[in-house]
N, C-alpha and C positions, 0 to 999 in steps of 0.2 A: 505047724505051731505046736506049742507044748500041750500035753494031754492031761495036765493036772485037773482034777474035777473042778468045774465051775460052780458057783452058788446056784442053787435051784430056784431061787426067788430073789427079787429085788426087795431088800428090807430097809435100807437107808442109803442115800446118795450124798456125795460131796462134789459140788460144782467147782471145776477148775477152768479158768479162762485161758486155755491153751492158745498161745500166740507166738509170733516170732521171737519175742523177748523171753518167753517161758515155753519152750518147745516140748516135744513129746518125750525127749530124754529127761528133761527137768521134771516133767510130770511123772515119769516112771520112778524118779527118785523119791516121790511122795508115797509110794505104795505101802511101805512098811508103816509109816506114820499114820496113814489113813486106816489101815487095818487095826492099829493100836487104838485109834480114836473110836472105832466101833462101827464104821460104815460097812456096807456090803459091796458097794459099787462106786467106782469113779464115774462122775457125770461130766462129760467133756463138752466144751464149746465145739462148734463145727470143725471137722477135720479135713474136709475136702479142699482141693486147691482153690485159693481165694485170690482176690486182687492183690498185687504185690504190696507187701507191707501192711496188709489188713490187720488191725488190732483186735478184731472181733470174729472174723470168719464167716459172717453172714452174707458176704458178697462172693459167693462161689462162682468160679469162672470155668472150672473143668470138673465135671462129675465123675470122670474116669480115674482120678488120681488123688492120693493123699497130698496135702499141701507140702510142697518141697521145702518151704520156709519153716515148717514144723519138724522136718526130719524125714518126710516122705514115707513110703511103704516100709522101709527098713526101720524107721523110728516107731511106726505103729506096731511092728512085730516085737520090737524091744519093750514097748510099753505093755503089750499084752502078756509077754512072758513075765514081766515084773509083777503085774497084777495077779496073775495066776499063781505065782510063787508064794503069795501070801493069802490066797483064797479069795481075792476080790474079782468082781466082774466089771463090765464096761457098759455104760449107757451113753449113746451118742446123740448129738443134736443135729437135725437135718433141716434143710431150708427148701421146701418144695415150691414156694410161691414165686421166687424171683432168682435172678442171677446177676452177678456183678458185670457191669459194662463200662465202668469208668476208664479202664485200660483195654480198649478193643482187642489189641494184639494178644492179650493174656487169655481171652475167651475165644477159643477156636470157632464155636458155633456162631457167636455174634459177629466175629470177623468175616465169616463166610456169608452171613446175611448182608452185611454192609457191602461186600464185594459183588454178590450175585443178585441181591434183591429177592423178589418173589420166586425166582428160579432156584434159590438155595435149597438144599436138602434140609436145612435147619429153619427155613422160614416159618414152618408150622410150630416150631418150638415156642416162639414168642408171640405175645398177644398184640399184634400190630394191625392197625387200621390202614391197610394198603390202599383202600379206595380214596384216601385223602391225599394221595400224591407221594412225594418222596418222604423217606423216613427222616424226621427232624431230630437233630442232635444238638441240644442247647449247651454248647461249649465255648462260644466266642465271647470276647469282651463286648460290653454294651456300647459300642462305638460304630459309627457308620462305615468306617474304613477298616473294620477288623479283618475282613477277608484279604486285605492287602498283605497281611502277614503270612498267608499261605505259601508253602514251598513244596516242590517236588524233590524228594530225597529217596534214593534207592527204590524208585518205582512206587513210592507211597506219598500220599498227601500228608504234610506235616503242618501243624499249627502249634508253634512253640513246642511244648513237651508232648503234645498229643499226636498220635499216629493213626492214619486211616488207610484202608486198602483202596486200590484203584481197579475198577472193573476192566475186564479184558477189552482191548481195542479202544480205550478212552484216554490213553496216556499222552497223546500228542497235544501240544498247545501250552498256554500259560497255566499257572496253577489255578487261576480263577476259571479258566475254560474247562480244565479237567474237573474241577469241583462241580461245575454245572452239569456234567454228564453222568454223575454218580447216582446210585440208588438212594443216597442219603443227601441231606442238606445241612450244612453247619450253620447254626443260627445263634443269636445272642442268648446267653444264659437266662435272661429275663423272659424269654418267650416260652420257656419250657412249661411253666404252670398253665399257661393259657392255650398253647398250640401243640403240645406233644402228641405224637401219633402212635405211641405204644403205651400199654398199661405198665405202670411202675409200682414199686412199693411205696405206699403213701404218696408223699410229694418228692421222693428221692429219684431224680432222673438217672442216677448212676446204677439203679437197680431195676432191671427190666423184668416184667412179669412173665412167668412161664405158663404154658398151657398143659399142665400135667393131667388135665381131663382127657387128653389124647393118649390112648394106650401106648403108642410108640414113644411119645415124649416121656411118659411115666417110666417105661422100661429103660430108656436110655439114661435118665437122670437118677434112677434108683438102683441100677444094676450092681454097683459096687457095695452100697450099703446092704442090699438084700443078700449079696453073696456072703458078707460078713455074718449076717444074721443066720443064714442057712448053715454056715460052718460052725456056729456056736461061738463066734468071736465077739458078738454083741448080744447083750441080754435085754437091752431096753432101747427105745427110740423116743426121743422128744421131738415133736413136730412143731416147727416154728410157724406162727401166723397162719393157721388154717383158714381164718376168716377172709384172707385175700383170694382164696381159690374160688373158681366158678361153682364147684360142687364139692364142698367139704365132705359130705356124707359119702358120696361115691368114691372120692379119693381115699378116705380112711377105710372103706370096705375093701378096696383093692390092696391097700397097704397091709391090712390085717390078714387078708388071704395069702399075701406073699410072705408074711412073717408071723405065722400063727402063734408061735411060742413067745414072741417078744412082749415085754412090758411096754405098753404104748400110752404115752401121755401127750396131750395137746396144749399148746399155749393159747388157750381160749380164755378171754377175759369176760367174766360174767358180771353184769350189772347187779346191783343189790336186789336180791330176791329172784334173780333169773336162774333157771335150771339148765344144766348141760343137756344138749340133745342126746337122744338115745343112740349114740354112736358106738361102733365096735372098738372102744378104747377102754383103758383102765381109769381114766380121769383126766383132769387138767393138771397144769403145772403149779396150781395152788394159790393163785392170787385171791380167790374168794376166801381161802383159809387165812391168808395174811390179814385181810380186812377184819375178819372175825376175831382173830387172836389179838392183833394190836388194839382193836377197839375195846377189848376187855379192860384195858388199863387206862382208859379215858373216862373221866367222870361225866356222865350225861347231864348231871345237874348244872354244869357250867355253861351249857349252850346259850342260855339267855344272856349271861354276862359277856360272852365273847361276841355275840351278835350285837349287843349294845356298843361294845368297844369298836367293832368293825364299822358300825354306822357312824360313830363319832369321828373315827380317824379318816374315813373315806369322805365323809360329809353328806352321805345319803344312804338310805337303806339299800342293801344289795340282795339280789335274789339269785340263788344258784340256778334255778330253772331259766330265768331270763338271760343270765350270763352265758350259760352253756348254749342256749339257742343262738345267741349272737355270735359266739365264737365258732360254733358248728356251721352257721350260715356263711360266715366269712371263709372258713375252710372250704365249704362246698362251692362257693362262687369265685374264689380267688386262687388258693393253693391248688385246688382240684378242678379248675375251670376246664382244662382239656378233657378230663373224664366226664364232666357235665355235658360238654359239647357232643361227645360220642353218644351219651345216653339220650340226649334230646333228639338226635338224628334218628333214633329208633322209634320216635313218636311223630311221624310226618303228618299225621292227621291233626296235630295241635300246632298252633302258631308258634314258631321257634322261640321267641322271647318268653311266651307264656309257659311253654314246655320246660324251659330252663328254670324259670322261677318256681314252677310247681314242684319239679323234682328236687330242687335245692331246699325248698321249704319242708318237703317230706323227709329229706335226709336230716335236716336240722332238728326236726321234731321226733325222729325215730328214737324210741326209748332205750334200745339196746344196740349193740354193735351191728348186728345184722339179723335178718331172718333167713330161713332155709326152706324156700318154697317146695312143696305146698304147706309146710309147717310154719307156724309163727304168724298166721294171718291176724291174730289179735294185736301184734305189734304194729302192723300196717294200719289197722283200724285206729289205734291210738294216735299214730302219726297223722293220719288223715284228719282226725277231729281237731288236733292241735294246730295243724297247718291251716285248716279252714277258719279256726278262731282268729289266728293272727293275720291271715290274708283272705278275707271274704271276697275280695275282688278276683281271686283266682279260682273261684268255685268250679267253673266249667273245666278249666285245665286240670285241676286237682282230681275231679271226677274221672276225666278221660284217662289220665295216666294211672290212677289207682285201679281202674278196671283192668288195665294191661298188667299191672303189677300183681294182681290176684291170680293170674294165669301162669302156672309154673312152666308151661311150654313156651311162653313168650320170651323172645331174646331180651327184651327190656327187663322182664322179671328176673332173668338169670344174671344180668349184669348189675342191676341196682344194688343187690346186697354187697357186692364187692365195694361199691361206692360208699354205702352208709358206714361200713366198717372203717374205711379210711377217714371219712368225715368225723366219726366219733374219736378216733385216735388223735388226729391232728387238732380237732377243735377242743377236746376236753383234756386228754393226757398232756398234750404238748402246748396248750395255750391256757385254757381255763385254770388248770392246776397252778399256773404261775400268776394268775390274776386274782384268784379268790384266796385271800390270805386271812380269813377269819380265824382259822386254827389249822396250821399247815401240817400237823401230824396226821391229819386225815386225808391230805391230798396225795393219795397213793394209787398206783395202778391196781385196779380191781376194787377200789374202795369208793365210797360216796361221801364227799366232804359235807354233804347236807345231812348225813346220818351221823349224829354226834354220840359216839360211844356205843358199846355193846354190853348190856347188862348180863350177868352170869346166866340167867334163865334163857336168854336169847342165844347165848353161845352154846349152852347145852342142847338146845333144840337143833342148832346147826350141826353140832358134832354127832348127835344121835342120827340125824338124817344122813350125814356123810357116811357113818359106819354102815348103814343099811344099803345105801345106793352106790357109793364110790369108795369102798374101803381101801382100794389100792391106788387112789389118786395121790399125787404129790402134795406135800405141805411145805410151806416156806414162809420166812419172814424177811428175807433179802434175796434179790436176784440182780443180774447185771442190768435190769431195766427199772429197778425201783428208784424213786425220786430221792429217797434218803435211806441211809443204812438203818438197820433195825434198832440200834442203840441210840441213834439220834432221835428216832420217833419215840423210843421209850422215855428219853429224858424230856422231850417236848410234852409228853402226856402228863408230866408233873404239873405243867402250867395250868391244866384243867382243875387242879386242886388249889391253885393260887390265883384265881382270876383277878381279884382286886389288886393284889400285889403286882401282878404282871401289867395290868393296865396303868398303874402309876409309874412303873419303871419305863415301860416302852414309850409312854407319852413324853416323859422327860427326855429320853434319848432322841426321840424324833424332833423335839424342839431344839435340842443342842446341836444336832447334826441333821439338818433338814434335807429332804429329798423331794423334788416336785412331782412325786407319784406316791401318795401316802399308802395306797394299798400295797405296792411293791416294797415300800420301806418297812411295812409291818412284816412281810415275808422275809426280808433281809435280816431283821433283828431276831426273829424267831429262829431262823437258820443258824445265825451266829451263836445264840444261846444253846441250841441243840447240839452243835458240833464243837463248841469251845473246850479246850484250846485247839485251834486249827491253824495250820500254816497260812501265812498271809497270801501267798501266791495261789493256794487252793481256793481260798474264799474269793479272791479277785476273779479267778476263772469261773467259779460257780455263778457269781452274781451277773457277770456279763452274759453267760449263756441263758440264765433264767430270765433276765430282762428282755433279751432278744426273743426268747420263746413267748413271753407274755405279749409282745408286739403292741404295747401301749405307748411307751415313751421312746422306744428304739425297736429295731427289728433286725433280722438277718439280712433281709433284702436292702434295707435302707438304715444302716446304723446312724444314730444321732450322736455325734462326737461330744456335743455340749452336755447332754444328759449323761452319757456314759462317763464323761470326765467327772461330773458331780458324784455319780454313783461310786466310782473308784476312790474319790476323795473321802466319802463317808466311810468306806472300808478302811482306808488308811488311818482315819481318825480313831477307829476302834483300837488300833495298835499304837498310835503315836501320841494320843491325848492321854496323859497319865491318869487323870481322874476318871475319864470315860472307860479306859481299859481296866482300871481297878474295880469299878462298879460292875462291869460286865463279867470280869473274872470272879468276883466275889459271889455274884448271883448264880453263875453257872456252877461254882463249887457248892453253893448252898443246896441246889436241887439235884446235884449229881448222885448222892447216896440213894435218894428215892428213885432216880433214873436207873441206877444199877438194880434196885429191887424189881422195877418194871421189866428191865431187860432180861433178868434171870427168869422172871415169871413167864414172859411171853415165849422165851426160848424153850423152857420146860413144857409149856402147854403145846407148842408147835411140835416138839419132838415126840411127845407122848400121846397126842390125840390120834384119832383114826386117820390112816393114810400112810404114805411112804415119805418120811421126813428128809428134806434136803438141807444141807448146810452149805451156804455160799462161801467161797474161798475166804479164809481168814476170819470169819465171823465167830469162830469158837473163842476168840478173844474180843474184848471191847472193840467196837468199830465205829468210827465217826465219819464214814464215807458219805458223800453226796451223790448226785446224779452222775451218770457216765460222762466223761471217761474217768472221773474221780474214783469210782468204785472198781476200776480195773488196775489200780496202783499195785506195785509189787507187794507180795505178802512175805513177811519174815517167818518162814517156817521153822528156822532154827530155834527161835524163841519158843514157839509152840511145842516143838519136840521136847525141849528142856523142861518146860512146865509140866507136860504130861508125864515125863519120867519122874519128876519130883512127886507128883500126885500118886503115881503108882508105887513110890517108895514109902507112902504112908502119910505124906504131908496133907494137912487140912488147911487150906489157905483162908485168909480173911477176905472179906468183901472190900476190895480196895482197887486202886488205879492199875495194878498189874494185870488184873483180869483173869488170874488163874482160876478163880471160882467159876467163871463161865466155862472154862475148859473142863472143870470138874463136872458141871451139870451136863454138858454136851457128851462127854465121854462115858459117864456112868449111865446116862439114859440110853445112848445108842448101844452100848455093850449089853445092857439088859434086854433090849429089844432083839438083839442078835442071838444071845445065848438062850433066852426064854421067850420065844415068840408066842408060846401058849398063854403067857400072861397078858397079851395084848390082842385078845380075840373078841372083846365085847366093849360096851360103853355104858356106864351108869353114873349119873351125877352123885356125888357124895356131899350131902348138905352139912353145913356147919351150924351148930346150935349155940345161941348165946348173943350177947350184945354186939359183937363184931362179926357176926355171921356173914354179912354182905361183903366183907373184905377178903373172904377166902374163896378161891376157885379150886374145887377138888373133883376128881372123877376116877372111877375104877375101870380099868381097861380089861378086866377079866382076871384079876389077880394082882396087877401092879396098880398102885394108886399114886396119882400126881397131885400135889398140893402147891398152890401159888398164892401170893399176897397181891391184892389189888388196892389201889388208892392208899399207899402207905402213909402219906402225910395226914390225911383225914383220920386214919387209924391211930396214929400217934397222938393227934390232938384230942381224940376221944378217950385216951387212956390205955391204948394198946388192946391186946386180945382179951385181957381180963379172964372171965370164966368161960370163954367160948371154947366149945369142944367139937371134935370130929369123931364120928362113930366108925371105928375100924373093925375088921373081921376079928373073930375071937382068937385066932392063932397068932403066934408071934410074928411081927413084921420088922424088917430092918430098913432104916433109911440109908440109901446107898450114898448119900452125900456126907453124912456125918458118921455112919457106922453104928449109930445108936439103935438099940433093939426095943421095941414096944410090945407089950403083952396083949394088945388088942383091946377091944371095947372102947369106951369113951376115953379119948386122949385130948389133953389140953393143948390147944394150938400154941399157947405161950411156951410150952415145953418143946413141942414138935418143931417150931420155927424159931427157937431161941438162938441158933447159930446162923442159919441162913433163912432168907425169906421164902425159900422153896424146899420141898421135900419130895423124894421119890421112894415110896414104900413098896416092898415086895416080901413075899413069904420067906422066912429065914431058912434057906437051904444052901447046900454047897454051891449049887450053880449060881445063886444070887451072889454069894461071896466072891465067886470067880469073876462075875460081871463087874464087881466093884474094884 
């Protein structure tokens, strides 16, 4: 490979969803633009061979090779050369928890396990409960005669487009007879959740859990990635879903030992107030930062108004704690019933039904994603108390299994944390977030919808602690997993400043376009307002997915055509009813300027705060993306290049629909961090003094000062900044967004923020001018 010096540290990343439609060569074509934008590293989606046609890469099928659909090893080499030519490094995403098995023939290890069963050299790779008989594969139609469609073709079992291997010496006979002699059994897709005999990723049967706690499995599945790291071809590693692993701490210790120089971050989702364990990593991928940053722009004073509106719309008061208990319990006993069966079998001293009920209740009451025995005993204690309160009839079973769960050497204690993480993800992220519609801007991965807004003092405490403990952890406000794009959340935050106005509007809309699920209807209208104008087909796709995830009026397993027809009719009315469309358009337009202010503020805060900032592909411009796959839509990089070039030619854009001002904020902040890292080595809140002080969020990073506006509508209603001032250092400071120079001392915010609702100040030097 090329020998151009690599960056010595990861300063800022840019996430690209490398995929068959945007391969490694297309990604290489971004290198110059990303360098101009100001990042230090490309942060790539998984690069290893994935299931054919995979749009995300998290279903790795062969750990020995770069995905040929992305360009293979030759494409990776070209990408690396392109990055090095402009001084950029590479951060890669890896998937240790699971492998893709949807297309068995594409996964050599899985294919061999299906063919040879326990005798396969790869049998130990996968977390399979062989004692329960044949390996169940839930791929058949849910009909009694589905096996009649089996065929023998070229020495393989075929079921429509599905191919399966045949064990040696078992190929004689009818297809049904051959099937009955295999190490696997093909069953209805409906039996997977309840009867599966292998650990999977959440409730996705196409992703089989890997046993990376086994040193041989770790070595085989990480050899290529670690070879890249040892050769200096990878500077950072993002670890997907460590909570699915049997021993996350042990795994990360092994990974750190194998890649001691790598920047290492984990996709660990922390609940509100939870601390990252003392793992040998640089931090998380930043969901806790997302919650803190986005919450800054939500008005906490509106909580009572939105609670009252929610109660009126739904017809009864709702409780986040009760809702999440119910959705987690449903996930524990239905979606993850097979996993529950395996756990209950590890407690043979407890009556089976009682063991299942006790374990499910503990998982439903577990306050965080998982514990890490022997650490985290307090979380188990909280769960035991809550489970006992809800189910006093299970006292004996709860005591018995809790004793086992306190022993880190017990197999039940080792497996239970894998289960609670899946229960939390499926019950909360993928269900409750779509049912609880009080204020959907808060329904985000890593956030707590019950925690309404983040006052500046709370944010400063968070950022100060982060600077001390995890200064190299990632920060973000959008990822491929967020439920809404950052600018959608920023516009929705404006509703917290207009609770009465919103209540009146949405009540009228619900009356004129009724939906027999008022909670979901409220989510629908908030989503529409937050993303408007949005293409009709995108909104249709979103609401269908969201309603099925909520699993109240329809679901993935049993879609309700009548409800979904009504739901799609409501969406069509938004576009086809002239009066309704005009009202929706007018209100969205009314709150959009304040939404832009919030969007610029949260972007600046995220990019300037302690941590390594990531920019998700395309979000340097306004972005109205919703949940995946919507947020993986193609990005028009030509437009972004053109805008950046105009900015570099001296253009100071207005705050308008073109979004160039966001490119300005992103590029100038990232460039300053790259050229003057010495200005970002501390953290100190900078208070604003005067009547509008609470509307300013400002902090000094050790020389660079970021200033953002919060609650802009309330600020305007109160008369603007008036005599509010910010105390700046005595030396001259330049605002990198406007180019204006300030002499220091007390500076009026009305002057500082006269052009843009944000400012980035740095000592006036040649290097600062170069960064701008």
